[in-house]
MIVO-828433 format. One record per atom (N, C-alpha, C): residue in one letter; atom name; y, z, x. Coordinates in steps of 0.001 Angstrom, whole numbers, always signed. Example, Ala and Ser with C-alpha at 12.3 -4.5 7.8 and 13.67 -1.06 7.14 Angstrom:
2
  rest  atom        y        z        x
     A     N    -5690    +7800   +13190
     A    CA    -4500    +7800   +12300
     A     C    -3300    +7800   +13200
     S     N    -2250    +7080   +12850
     S    CA    -1060    +7140   +13670
     S     C      +30    +7870   +12900
//
This chain:
248
  rest  atom        y        z        x
     M     N   -27157   +15878   -18071
     M    CA   -26462   +16951   -18778
     M     C   -26902   +16947   -20242
     S     N   -27318   +18111   -20766
     S    CA   -27707   +18196   -22166
     S     C   -26468   +18113   -23050
     K     N   -26679   +17695   -24288
     K    CA   -25559   +17505   -25201
     K     C   -24904   +18844   -25507
     K     N   -23568   +18899   -25389
     K    CA   -22828   +20138   -25578
     K     C   -22035   +20158   -26875
     T     N   -21758   +19006   -27447
     T    CA   -20770   +18924   -28512
     T     C   -21372   +18489   -29844
     N     N   -20637   +18805   -30906
     N    CA   -20919   +18278   -32238
     N     C   -19754   +17369   -32592
     I     N   -20010   +16064   -32709
     I    CA   -18940   +15084   -32881
     I     C   -18821   +14677   -34339
     I     N   -17610   +14831   -34868
     I    CA   -17259   +14337   -36191
     I     C   -16428   +13080   -35981
     H     N   -16963   +11931   -36369
     H    CA   -16234   +10681   -36128
     H     C   -15617   +10177   -37421
     L     N   -14327    +9851   -37359
     L    CA   -13574    +9350   -38502
     L     C   -13147    +7915   -38232
     D     N   -13228    +7071   -39259
     D    CA   -12857    +5667   -39074
     D     C   -11393    +5524   -38681
     S     N   -10532    +6298   -39335
     S    CA    -9099    +6236   -39052
     S     C    -8472    +7561   -39450
     I     N    -7501    +8021   -38649
     I    CA    -6832    +9291   -38936
     I     C    -5470    +9268   -38266
     G     N    -4525   +10000   -38833
     G    CA    -3203   +10058   -38218
     G     C    -3254   +10721   -36855
     S     N    -3762   +11962   -36806
     S    CA    -3849   +12711   -35555
     S     C    -5110   +13556   -35572
     T     N    -5951   +13405   -34574
     T    CA    -7176   +14212   -34507
     T     C    -6840   +15687   -34284
     N     N    -5763   +15985   -33526
     N    CA    -5368   +17382   -33337
     N     C    -4983   +18025   -34665
     T     N    -4176   +17316   -35454
     T    CA    -3741   +17851   -36739
     T     C    -4931   +18048   -37680
     Y     N    -5822   +17066   -37722
     Y    CA    -7009   +17161   -38569
     Y     C    -7870   +18350   -38167
     L     N    -8123   +18502   -36873
     L    CA    -8981   +19583   -36401
     L     C    -8321   +20940   -36623
     A     N    -7021   +21030   -36411
     A    CA    -6313   +22299   -36614
     A     C    -6429   +22767   -38055
     G     N    -6416   +21830   -38983
     G    CA    -6499   +22198   -40387
     G     C    -7864   +22672   -40824
     R     N    -8882   +22428   -40016
     R    CA   -10248   +22784   -40387
     R     C   -10933   +23696   -39373
     A     N   -10216   +24084   -38347
     A    CA   -10834   +24794   -37228
     A     C   -11436   +26134   -37624
     I     N   -10855   +26795   -38616
     I    CA   -11326   +28133   -38970
     I     C   -12803   +28140   -39368
     D     N   -13284   +27017   -39885
     D    CA   -14675   +26942   -40358
     D     C   -15598   +26204   -39383
     L     N   -15070   +25814   -38227
     L    CA   -15858   +25005   -37306
     L     C   -16193   +25778   -36033
     P     N   -17340   +25491   -35422
     P    CA   -17747   +26230   -34224
     P     C   -17122   +25671   -32946
     H     N   -17208   +26470   -31927
     H    CA   -16835   +26061   -30575
     H     C   -17520   +24742   -30218
     A     N   -16791   +23869   -29523
     A    CA   -17291   +22584   -29028
     A     C   -17409   +21524   -30110
     T     N   -16732   +21736   -31242
     T    CA   -16640   +20670   -32238
     T     C   -15640   +19624   -31755
     V     N   -15986   +18362   -31929
     V    CA   -15125   +17248   -31527
     V     C   -14790   +16421   -32765
     V     N   -13518   +16090   -32923
     V    CA   -13092   +15123   -33940
     V     C   -12611   +13888   -33202
     S     N   -13185   +12744   -33558
     S    CA   -12902   +11504   -32838
     S     C   -12566   +10385   -33798
     T     N   -11730    +9467   -33354
     T    CA   -11477    +8241   -34090
     T     C   -11184    +7126   -33096
     Y     N   -11488    +5914   -33477
     Y    CA   -11120    +4768   -32649
     Y     C    -9896    +4068   -33221
     C     N    -9295    +4699   -34262
     C    CA    -8051    +4174   -34841
     C     C    -7171    +5358   -35230
     Q     N    -6365    +5815   -34293
     Q    CA    -5456    +6931   -34536
     Q     C    -4054    +6369   -34769
     T     N    -3481    +6672   -35929
     T    CA    -2236    +6028   -36331
     T     C     -986    +6839   -36001
     A     N    -1155    +8108   -35675
     A    CA      +24    +8939   -35376
     A     C     -296    +9911   -34255
     G     N     -888    +9370   -33185
     G    CA    -1233   +10212   -32050
     G     C       +2   +10806   -31409
     R     N     -124   +12056   -30996
     R    CA    +1017   +12757   -30418
     R     C     +796   +12996   -28937
     G     N    +1890   +12888   -28185
     G    CA    +1844   +13188   -26766
     G     C    +2783   +14325   -26438
     Q     N    +2881   +14641   -25158
     Q    CA    +3838   +15647   -24733
     Q     C    +5254   +15166   -25023
     R     N    +6183   +16133   -25157
     R    CA    +7597   +15862   -25419
     R     C    +7822   +15106   -26733
     G     N    +6818   +15149   -27651
     G    CA    +6972   +14473   -28920
     G     C    +6769   +12977   -28850
     N     N    +6304   +12465   -27714
     N    CA    +6062   +11031   -27579
     N     C    +4864   +10613   -28423
     T     N    +4824    +9328   -28778
     T    CA    +3634    +8778   -29416
     T     C    +2732    +8183   -28334
     W     N    +1470    +7975   -28703
     W    CA     +487    +7456   -27752
     W     C       +9    +6114   -28254
     E     N     +288    +5054   -27496
     E    CA     -130    +3716   -27902
     E     C    -1624    +3547   -27687
     S     N    -2318    +3100   -28722
     S    CA    -3758    +2885   -28598
     S     C    -4180    +1773   -29538
     Q     N    -4650     +678   -28972
     Q    CA    -5140     -437   -29777
     Q     C    -6424      -24   -30481
     P     N    -6537     -265   -31803
     P    CA    -7740     +154   -32534
     P     C    -9026     -391   -31916
     N     N   -10033     +495   -31861
     N    CA   -11384     +145   -31407
     N     C   -11444     -270   -29939
     K     N   -10451     +161   -29167
     K    CA   -10444     -151   -27743
     K     C   -10410    +1098   -26853
     N     N   -10007    +2220   -27422
     N    CA    -9784    +3410   -26602
     N     C   -10371    +4651   -27265
     L     N   -10338    +5762   -26544
     L    CA   -10798    +7035   -27091
     L     C    -9605    +7890   -27500
     S     N    -9659    +8387   -28726
     S    CA    -8709    +9394   -29214
     S     C    -9548   +10499   -29843
     F     N    -9487   +11692   -29279
     F    CA   -10335   +12762   -29786
     F     C    -9718   +14126   -29507
     S     N   -10218   +15112   -30232
     S    CA    -9794   +16498   -30032
     S     C   -11030   +17377   -29964
     V     N   -10975   +18369   -29086
     V    CA   -12093   +19283   -28868
     V     C   -11643   +20697   -29217
     L     N   -12442   +21398   -29996
     L    CA   -12170   +22792   -30333
     L     C   -12874   +23707   -29331
     L     N   -12091   +24505   -28639
     L    CA   -12628   +25455   -27664
     L     C   -12266   +26876   -28098
     R     N   -13208   +27777   -27935
     R    CA   -12962   +29185   -28261
     R     C   -13239   +30030   -27023
     P     N   -12210   +30386   -26270
     P    CA   -12407   +31149   -25037
     P     C   -12920   +32556   -25315
     N     N   -13740   +33036   -24396
     N    CA   -14204   +34422   -24443
     N     C   -13506   +35297   -23407
     N     N   -13161   +34701   -22271
     N    CA   -12635   +35490   -21154
     N     C   -11289   +35007   -20628
     I     N   -10755   +33937   -21181
     I    CA    -9435   +33454   -20766
     I     C    -8414   +34037   -21728
     I     N    -7544   +34911   -21215
     I    CA    -6566   +35573   -22069
     I     C    -5280   +34755   -22109
     A     N    -4360   +35172   -22962
     A    CA    -3176   +34374   -23250
     A     C    -2376   +34040   -21994
     R     N    -2176   +34996   -21110
     R    CA    -1358   +34733   -19920
     R     C    -2068   +33826   -18913
     Q     N    -3357   +33558   -19136
     Q    CA    -4118   +32664   -18263
     Q     C    -4386   +31308   -18932
     Q     N    -3667   +30992   -19990
     Q    CA    -4025   +29827   -20795
     Q     C    -3960   +28513   -20024
     F     N    -3209   +28466   -18921
     F    CA    -3156   +27221   -18157
     F     C    -4510   +26890   -17531
     Y     N    -5390   +27875   -17396
     Y    CA    -6727   +27578   -16878
     Y     C    -7481   +26618   -17800
     I     N    -7177   +26648   -19086
     I    CA    -7803   +25694   -20005
     I     C    -7375   +24280   -19644
     S     N    -6078   +24109   -19395
     S    CA    -5557   +22806   -18973
     S     C    -6202   +22359   -17674
     E     N    -6366   +23290   -16740
     E    CA    -6980   +22946   -15459
     E     C    -8427   +22498   -15652
     A     N    -9184   +23225   -16449
     A    CA   -10598   +22895   -16653
     A     C   -10754   +21531   -17323
     V     N    -9928   +21260   -18331
     V    CA   -10009   +19983   -19034
     V     C    -9628   +18831   -18110
     S     N    -8570   +19008   -17355
     S    CA    -8120   +17957   -16438
     S     C    -9178   +17649   -15385
     V     N    -9754   +18692   -14801
     V    CA   -10797   +18506   -13789
     V     C   -12001   +17788   -14387
     A     N   -12382   +18153   -15606
     A    CA   -13538   +17520   -16254
     A     C   -13310   +16026   -16476
     I     N   -12109   +15666   -16913
     I    CA   -11824   +14250   -17155
     I     C   -11792   +13478   -15842
     I     N   -11225   +14075   -14802
     I    CA   -11249   +13441   -13475
     I     C   -12693   +13194   -13041
     N     N   -13536   +14191   -13192
     N    CA   -14932   +14062   -12754
     N     C   -15660   +12975   -13528
     T     N   -15291   +12776   -14790
     T    CA   -15893   +11700   -15571
     T     C   -15389   +10337   -15102
     L     N   -14087   +10204   -14957
     L    CA   -13501    +8902   -14621
     L     C   -13917    +8412   -13235
     T     N   -14101    +9325   -12299
     T    CA   -14454    +8902   -10939
     T     C   -15877    +8361   -10847
     R     N   -16659    +8492   -11895
     R    CA   -17969    +7839   -11921
     R     C   -17818    +6343   -12168
     Y     N   -16697    +5955   -12719
     Y    CA   -16456    +4548   -13051
     Y     C   -15436    +3906   -12113
     I     N   -14360    +4611   -11844
     I    CA   -13292    +4082   -10986
     I     C   -13499    +4660    -9598
     T     N   -14044    +3852    -8717
     T    CA   -14483    +4361    -7414
     T     C   -13607    +3925    -6245
     N     N   -12774    +2923    -6453
     N    CA   -11995    +2386    -5334
     N     C   -10510    +2708    -5423
     H     N   -10137    +3589    -6343
     H    CA    -8754    +4021    -6489
     H     C    -8740    +5528    -6699
     R     N    -7617    +6158    -6347
     R    CA    -7528    +7610    -6508
     R     C    -7190    +7969    -7952
     V     N    -8045    +8781    -8547
     V    CA    -7807    +9328    -9877
     V     C    -7316   +10756    -9679
     A     N    -6182   +11091   -10288
     A    CA    -5555   +12374    -9985
     A     C    -4869   +12949   -11218
     I     N    -4506   +14226   -11134
     I    CA    -3839   +14943   -12213
     I     C    -2347   +14984   -11919
     K     N    -1559   +14382   -12785
     K    CA     -111   +14495   -12671
     K     C     +319   +15741   -13444
     W     N     +874   +16698   -12711
     W    CA    +1241   +17974   -13327
     W     C    +2069   +17764   -14576
     P     N    +1768   +18489   -15677
     P    CA     +717   +19508   -15721
     P     C     -677   +18983   -16038
     N     N     -783   +17900   -16846
     N    CA    -2142   +17487   -17211
     N     C    -2248   +16035   -17669
     D     N    -1398   +15155   -17184
     D    CA    -1657   +13726   -17358
     D     C    -2663   +13282   -16303
     I     N    -3420   +12256   -16600
     I    CA    -4374   +11721   -15626
     I     C    -3891   +10350   -15188
     Y     N    -3763   +10187   -13887
     Y    CA    -3259    +8954   -13282
     Y     C    -4328    +8297   -12424
     V     N    -4265    +6973   -12383
     V    CA    -4988    +6216   -11361
     V     C    -3912    +5543   -10513
     D     N    -3871    +5893    -9233
     D    CA    -2748    +5509    -8378
     D     C    -1459    +5972    -9063
     D     N     -561    +5068    -9410
     D    CA     +688    +5463   -10068
     D     C     +724    +5039   -11531
     H     N     -449    +4921   -12162
     H    CA     -522    +4472   -13547
     H     C    -1228    +5522   -14406
     K     N     -692    +5720   -15615
     K    CA    -1245    +6724   -16529
     K     C    -2401    +6141   -17322
     I     N    -3546    +6801   -17233
     I    CA    -4739    +6344   -17939
     I     C    -5140    +7293   -19061
     C     N    -4633    +8517   -19029
     C    CA    -5063    +9519   -19997
     C     C    -3957   +10542   -20226
     G     N    -3746   +10882   -21498
     G    CA    -2823   +11943   -21860
     G     C    -3569   +13075   -22538
     I     N    -3100   +14285   -22292
     I    CA    -3754   +15479   -22834
     I     C    -2698   +16343   -23523
     L     N    -3003   +16806   -24728
     L    CA    -2126   +17713   -25459
     L     C    -2953   +18914   -25894
     I     N    -2619   +20086   -25363
     I    CA    -3384   +21296   -25655
     I     C    -2533   +22238   -26510
     E     N    -3109   +22642   -27640
     E    CA    -2417   +23541   -28559
     E     C    -3253   +24805   -28724
     N     N    -2746   +25914   -28174
     N    CA    -3452   +27185   -28214
     N     C    -2936   +28056   -29352
     T     N    -3857   +28744   -29995
     T    CA    -3506   +29727   -31010
     T     C    -3749   +31107   -30423
     L     N    -2691   +31910   -30336
     L    CA    -2774   +33214   -29698
     L     C    -2922   +34312   -30734
     C     N    -3668   +35336   -30352
     C    CA    -3822   +36537   -31176
     C     C    -3632   +37735   -30258
     G     N    -2408   +38224   -30200
     G    CA    -2092   +39286   -29250
     G     C    -2213   +38775   -27830
     M     N    -3032   +39421   -27024
     M    CA    -3240   +39020   -25640
     M     C    -4346   +37976   -25499
     N     N    -4977   +37611   -26590
     N    CA    -6129   +36723   -26527
     N     C    -5803   +35339   -27102
     I     N    -6667   +34380   -26804
     I    CA    -6580   +33034   -27355
     I     C    -7698   +32892   -28371
     S     N    -7335   +32744   -29632
     S    CA    -8375   +32647   -30659
     S     C    -9011   +31272   -30688
     Q     N    -8215   +30253   -30372
     Q    CA    -8762   +28902   -30305
     Q     C    -7832   +28016   -29498
     S     N    -8408   +26965   -28951
     S    CA    -7646   +25958   -28222
     S     C    -8086   +24593   -28726
     I     N    -7121   +23782   -29142
     I    CA    -7416   +22422   -29573
     I     C    -6898   +21474   -28509
     V     N    -7827   +20754   -27905
     V    CA    -7526   +19867   -26790
     V     C    -7542   +18431   -27290
     G     N    -6382   +17816   -27363
     G    CA    -6286   +16424   -27773
     G     C    -6226   +15509   -26567
     V     N    -7016   +14448   -26592
     V    CA    -7109   +13536   -25449
     V     C    -6970   +12098   -25932
     G     N    -6117   +11348   -25271
     G    CA    -6054    +9904   -25452
     G     C    -6430    +9249   -24146
     L     N    -7513    +8505   -24123
     L    CA    -8022    +7895   -22896
     L     C    -8101    +6384   -23070
     N     N    -7382    +5667   -22223
     N    CA    -7387    +4207   -22275
     N     C    -8674    +3671   -21658
     V     N    -9410    +2873   -22418
     V    CA   -10733    +2422   -21972
     V     C   -10814     +901   -21868
     N     N   -10735     +213   -23009
     N    CA   -10973    -1234   -23044
     N     C    -9731    -2049   -23409
     Q     N    -8558    -1430   -23441
     Q    CA    -7324    -2135   -23781
     Q     C    -6722    -2742   -22513
     R     N    -6613    -4057   -22476
     R    CA    -6144    -4729   -21257
     R     C    -4622    -4778   -21144
     E     N    -3908    -4857   -22276
     E    CA    -2463    -5006   -22245
     E     C    -1816    -3987   -23178
     F     N     -596    -3549   -22814
     F    CA     +145    -2565   -23591
     F     C    +1513    -3143   -23920
     I     N    +1969    -2888   -25149
     I    CA    +3215    -3490   -25597
     I     C    +4326    -2472   -25830
     S     N    +4035    -1185   -25724
     S    CA    +5068     -175   -25922
     S     C    +5968     -122   -24696
     D     N    +7004     +723   -24773
     D    CA    +7919     +858   -23640
     D     C    +7478    +1939   -22663
     A     N    +6246    +2422   -22814
     A    CA    +5715    +3358   -21821
     A     C    +5727    +2688   -20452
     P     N    +6144    +3395   -19410
     P    CA    +6419    +2723   -18137
     P     C    +5200    +2278   -17339
     N     N    +4045    +2906   -17521
     N    CA    +2982    +2652   -16548
     N     C    +1562    +2846   -17078
     P     N    +1236    +2405   -18302
     P    CA     -132    +2615   -18805
     P     C    -1144    +1682   -18150
     I     N    -2388    +2160   -18109
     I    CA    -3484    +1384   -17530
     I     C    -4771    +1815   -18226
     S     N    -5815     +999   -18142
     S    CA    -7108    +1314   -18751
     S     C    -8231    +1212   -17718
     I     N    -9361    +1790   -18077
     I    CA   -10531    +1682   -17203
     I     C   -10877     +220   -16966
     I     N   -10791     -601   -18013
     I    CA   -11196    -2004   -17896
     I     C   -10360    -2758   -16869
     N     N    -9124    -2333   -16637
     N    CA    -8287    -2993   -15637
     N     C    -8827    -2797   -14225
     Y     N    -9669    -1801   -14036
     Y    CA   -10229    -1525   -12707
     Y     C   -11656    -2016   -12558
     I     N   -12442    -1987   -13638
     I    CA   -13853    -2363   -13499
     I     C   -14170    -3701   -14156
     D     N   -13216    -4250   -14928
     D    CA   -13317    -5590   -15525
     D     C   -14549    -5747   -16409
     K     N   -14922    -4710   -17113
     K    CA   -15971    -4832   -18130
     K     C   -15759    -3742   -19170
     E     N   -16133    -4059   -20418
     E    CA   -15970    -3104   -21488
     E     C   -17055    -2025   -21416
     L     N   -16643     -817   -21763
     L    CA   -17578     +298   -21837
     L     C   -17859     +628   -23297
     S     N   -19027    +1200   -23559
     S    CA   -19359    +1688   -24890
     S     C   -18511    +2913   -25190
     L     N   -17686    +2838   -26230
     L    CA   -16849    +3984   -26583
     L     C   -17698    +5179   -27013
     D     N   -18774    +4930   -27742
     D    CA   -19636    +6023   -28186
     D     C   -20239    +6769   -26997
     D     N   -20754    +6021   -26034
     D    CA   -21382    +6653   -24875
     D     C   -20361    +7413   -24032
     L     N   -19197    +6795   -23814
     L    CA   -18177    +7454   -22996
     L     C   -17635    +8693   -23694
     L     N   -17483    +8632   -25011
     L    CA   -17018    +9801   -25764
     L     C   -17961   +10977   -25563
     E     N   -19249   +10734   -25705
     E    CA   -20219   +11813   -25527
     E     C   -20190   +12333   -24094
     E     N   -20071   +11432   -23139
     E    CA   -20061   +11844   -21730
     E     C   -18845   +12707   -21405
     V     N   -17671   +12272   -21809
     V    CA   -16462   +12998   -21411
     V     C   -16322   +14306   -22181
     T     N   -16701   +14333   -23454
     T    CA   -16588   +15594   -24196
     T     C   -17622   +16612   -23725
     D     N   -18816   +16154   -23396
     D    CA   -19808   +17076   -22825
     D     C   -19324   +17637   -21498
     E     N   -18682   +16803   -20699
     E    CA   -18147   +17258   -19403
     E     C   -17044   +18296   -19614
     I     N   -16176   +18055   -20583
     I    CA   -15105   +19016   -20871
     I     C   -15680   +20362   -21285
     V     N   -16610   +20353   -22218
     V    CA   -17175   +21607   -22714
     V     C   -17971   +22313   -21625
     A     N   -18763   +21562   -20858
     A    CA   -19556   +22188   -19789
     A     C   -18660   +22818   -18730
     T     N   -17594   +22123   -18345
     T    CA   -16684   +22658   -17337
     T     C   -15961   +23887   -17866
     F     N   -15448   +23787   -19088
     F    CA   -14773   +24938   -19693
     F     C   -15711   +26133   -19811
     D     N   -16906   +25927   -20347
     D    CA   -17856   +27024   -20540
     D     C   -18211   +27691   -19218
     H     N   -18375   +26886   -18167
     H    CA   -18723   +27442   -16860
     H     C   -17647   +28395   -16359
     Y     N   -16415   +27936   -16376
     Y    CA   -15348   +28786   -15831
     Y     C   -15007   +29940   -16760
     D     N   -15129   +29750   -18056
     D    CA   -14888   +30839   -18993
     D     C   -15935   +31939   -18818
     A     N   -17180   +31537   -18558
     A    CA   -18256   +32519   -18407
     A     C   -18214   +33214   -17058
     T     N   -18004   +32439   -15988
     T    CA   -18052   +33011   -14636
     T     C   -16733   +33642   -14222
     Q     N   -15651   +33257   -14884
     Q    CA   -14300   +33713   -14537
     Q     C   -13953   +33426   -13073
     S     N   -14519   +32350   -12558
     S    CA   -14235   +31960   -11168
     S     C   -12991   +31072   -11150
     F     N   -11892   +31671   -11595
     F    CA   -10673   +30899   -11786
     F     C   -10021   +30475   -10477
     D     N   -10252   +31229    -9406
     D    CA    -9717   +30816    -8102
     D     C   -10332   +29496    -7669
     T     N   -11623   +29331    -7907
     T    CA   -12301   +28083    -7566
     T     C   -11781   +26936    -8417
     L     N   -11597   +27187    -9710
     L    CA   -11050   +26176   -10608
     L     C    -9650   +25770   -10171
     H     N    -8817   +26747    -9871
     H    CA    -7432   +26450    -9479
     H     C    -7381   +25642    -8181
     K     N    -8255   +25971    -7251
     K    CA    -8301   +25224    -5994
     K     C    -8684   +23768    -6251
     E     N    -9675   +23554    -7116
     E    CA   -10097   +22185    -7426
     E     C    -8976   +21431    -8133
     Y     N    -8294   +22088    -9047
     Y    CA    -7160   +21462    -9743
     Y     C    -6101   +21031    -8741
     C     N    -5729   +21920    -7831
     C    CA    -4682   +21601    -6859
     C     C    -5109   +20471    -5921
     E     N    -6380   +20441    -5557
     E    CA    -6882   +19367    -4696
     E     C    -6818   +18014    -5387
     K     N    -6871   +18004    -6717
     K    CA    -6881   +16760    -7467
     K     C    -5487   +16372    -7965
     L     N    -4456   +17095    -7566
     L    CA    -3109   +16795    -8039
     L     C    -2588   +15479    -7466
     W     N    -1931   +14742    -8302
     W    CA    -1244   +13498    -7929
     W     C      -89   +13826    -6990
     R     N      +57   +13041    -5946
     R    CA    +1132   +13209    -4958
     R     C    +1152   +14599    -4330
     N     N      -20   +15062    -3951
     N    CA     -100   +16364    -3279
     N     C     -170   +16214    -1761
     D     N     +202   +15012    -1271
     D    CA       +7   +14708     +146
     D     C    +1304   +14487     +916
     G     N    +2422   +14937     +376
     G    CA    +3670   +14738    +1119
     G     C    +4892   +14884     +230
     Y     N    +6016   +14354     +693
     Y    CA    +7283   +14478      -21
     Y     C    +7513   +13272     -929
     Y     N    +7952   +13569    -2161
     Y    CA    +8268   +12537    -3144
     Y     C    +9549   +12926    -3878
     T     N   +10127   +11974    -4589
     T    CA   +11395   +12208    -5262
     T     C   +11169   +12772    -6664
     Y     N   +11952   +13811    -6972
     Y    CA   +11915   +14454    -8285
     Y     C   +13315   +14442    -8875
     S     N   +13364   +14645   -10199
     S    CA   +14646   +14669   -10897
     S     C   +14648   +15786   -11923
     T     N   +15793   +16445   -12090
     T    CA   +15956   +17452   -13135
     T     C   +16591   +16805   -14364
     P     N   +16524   +17460   -15531
     P    CA   +17176   +16907   -16725
     P     C   +18679   +16718   -16557
     Q     N   +19271   +17426   -15604
     Q    CA   +20699   +17303   -15351
     Q     C   +21034   +16121   -14449
     G     N   +20009   +15422   -13979
     G    CA   +20229   +14236   -13167
     G     C   +20189   +14468   -11670
     E     N   +19920   +15673   -11244
     E    CA   +19803   +15957    -9807
     E     C   +18499   +15371    -9274
     K     N   +18586   +14654    -8170
     K    CA   +17401   +14108    -7519
     K     C   +17225   +14746    -6153
     F     N   +15984   +15013    -5792
     F    CA   +15703   +15634    -4502
     F     C   +14281   +15288    -4090
     D     N   +14031   +15315    -2792
     D    CA   +12693   +15072    -2253
     D     C   +11998   +16404    -2008
     A     N   +10728   +16479    -2384
     A    CA    +9996   +17735    -2229
     A     C    +8505   +17467    -2216
     R     N    +7764   +18466    -1772
     R    CA    +6307   +18426    -1820
     R     C    +5814   +19528    -2746
     I     N    +4602   +19343    -3271
     I    CA    +4009   +20362    -4136
     I     C    +3538   +21523    -3267
     A     N    +4029   +22725    -3584
     A    CA    +3605   +23922    -2852
     A     C    +2492   +24658    -3594
     D     N    +2624   +24765    -4933
     D    CA    +1594   +25478    -5696
     D     C    +1851   +25275    -7184
     V     N     +839   +25586    -7962
     V    CA     +962   +25702    -9409
     V     C     +443   +27081    -9769
     A     N    +1250   +27873   -10455
     A    CA     +878   +29241   -10804
     A     C     -105   +29259   -11967
     P     N     -791   +30385   -12184
     P    CA    -1740   +30475   -13299
     P     C    -1116   +30226   -14666
     D     N     +203   +30393   -14781
     D    CA     +856   +30105   -16049
     D     C    +1394   +28686   -16112
     G     N    +1087   +27863   -15097
     G    CA    +1479   +26467   -15094
     G     C    +2796   +26169   -14414
     I     N    +3486   +27178   -13934
     I    CA    +4761   +26955   -13254
     I     C    +4523   +26199   -11944
     L     N    +5278   +25106   -11749
     L    CA    +5157   +24283   -10551
     L     C    +6167   +24735    -9509
     T     N    +5707   +24961    -8296
     T    CA    +6601   +25282    -7186
     T     C    +6651   +24110    -6228
     L     N    +7874   +23607    -5991
     L    CA    +8117   +22523    -5051
     L     C    +8857   +23066    -3846
     C     N    +8592   +22457    -2715
     C    CA    +9275   +22833    -1470
     C     C   +10025   +21616     -969
     D     N   +11373   +21719     -864
     D    CA   +12160   +20550     -490
     D     C   +12136   +20330    +1010
     T     N   +12829   +19316    +1473
     T    CA   +12785   +18942    +2888
     T     C   +13447   +19979    +3789
     Q     N   +14197   +20898    +3197
     Q    CA   +14797   +22000    +3952
     Q     C   +13950   +23266    +3871
     E     N   +12737   +23104    +3322
     E    CA   +11779   +24204    +3151
     E     C   +12270   +25264    +2169
     N     N   +13108   +24869    +1230
     N    CA   +13517   +25757     +150
     N     C   +12558   +25584    -1029
     S     N   +12060   +26689    -1561
     S    CA   +11130   +26645    -2685
     S     C   +11888   +26699    -4006
     R     N   +11443   +25872    -4945
     R    CA   +12040   +25845    -6275
     R     C   +10912   +25770    -7294
     S     N   +11014   +26582    -8337
     S    CA    +9951   +26644    -9340
     S     C   +10448   +26092   -10666
     F     N    +9537   +25407   -11374
     F    CA    +9904   +24716   -12601
     F     C    +8824   +24899   -13662
     A     N    +9272   +25126   -14897
     A    CA    +8370   +25059   -16037
     A     C    +8280   +23616   -16512
     F     N    +7345   +23366   -17421
     F    CA    +7179   +22034   -17971
     F     C    +8490   +21548   -18597
     K     N    +8825   +20305   -18367
     K    CA   +10035   +19628   -18837
     K     C   +11266   +19936   -17986
     E     N   +11136   +20830   -17006
     E    CA   +12300   +21172   -16192
     E     C   +12438   +20301   -14951
     V     N   +11419   +19478   -14664
     V    CA   +11480   +18573   -13526
     V     C   +10569   +17388   -13809
     M     N   +10910   +16237   -13244
     M    CA   +10131   +15013   -13478
     M     C    +9950   +14270   -12171
     A     N    +8746   +13802   -11928
     A    CA    +8493   +12966   -10759
     A     C    +9026   +11570   -11008
     I     N    +9648   +10989   -10011
     I    CA   +10184    +9634   -10129
     I     C    +9129    +8643    -9674
     L     N    +8817    +7701   -10534
     L    CA    +7809    +6688   -10191
     L     C    +8391    +5639    -9249
//
């Protein structure tokens, strides 16, 4: 694969997403801001992302869609998630790498990668998308209260070059995004995303913020990211992000 990205590497930064957002107006599509020491990384739901300095990847990618409009913005999440899965499966071959809806990356029941996507809308269009990624690579142990973190090294028992992996995964993200943005073959992308979903093979326990627990299977994910679950009585229920949680 030819090089797709222009990487700006910083020794240390609070948040690569925040840094890139502040400078995006002057930067081209496929610009990457990376650091191996992120001091205020942000996750979904306002969580922080634990990352030991010089052991993991923390980076943000600037994407400028041409054909993905605002109501289709979840396709960006799908393309990024699929690209990261395709990269990780070159290294982790004996365990299932999957997408935990909407866009966490899991190996078996452990979280290896978090993704935070911040889109800037202009009417019906997306003027820019900043994709923040935290990928656990060479960190063997975690001390935060996160329930289930894991790293690549826990599966392959050898350290990887962060520079090489950064270039590989960001090129994969940009190439995958550019392909689907250009071809608009979103049905194919959505099918691949659904095939790679975590726990897409049967009934599992879910919980609502109100404390209701129920068993259900994944029925579909809509183009806007809405998750539809089908319970054991074959009743369909749809949820937006934060409205339902899988129980580990």
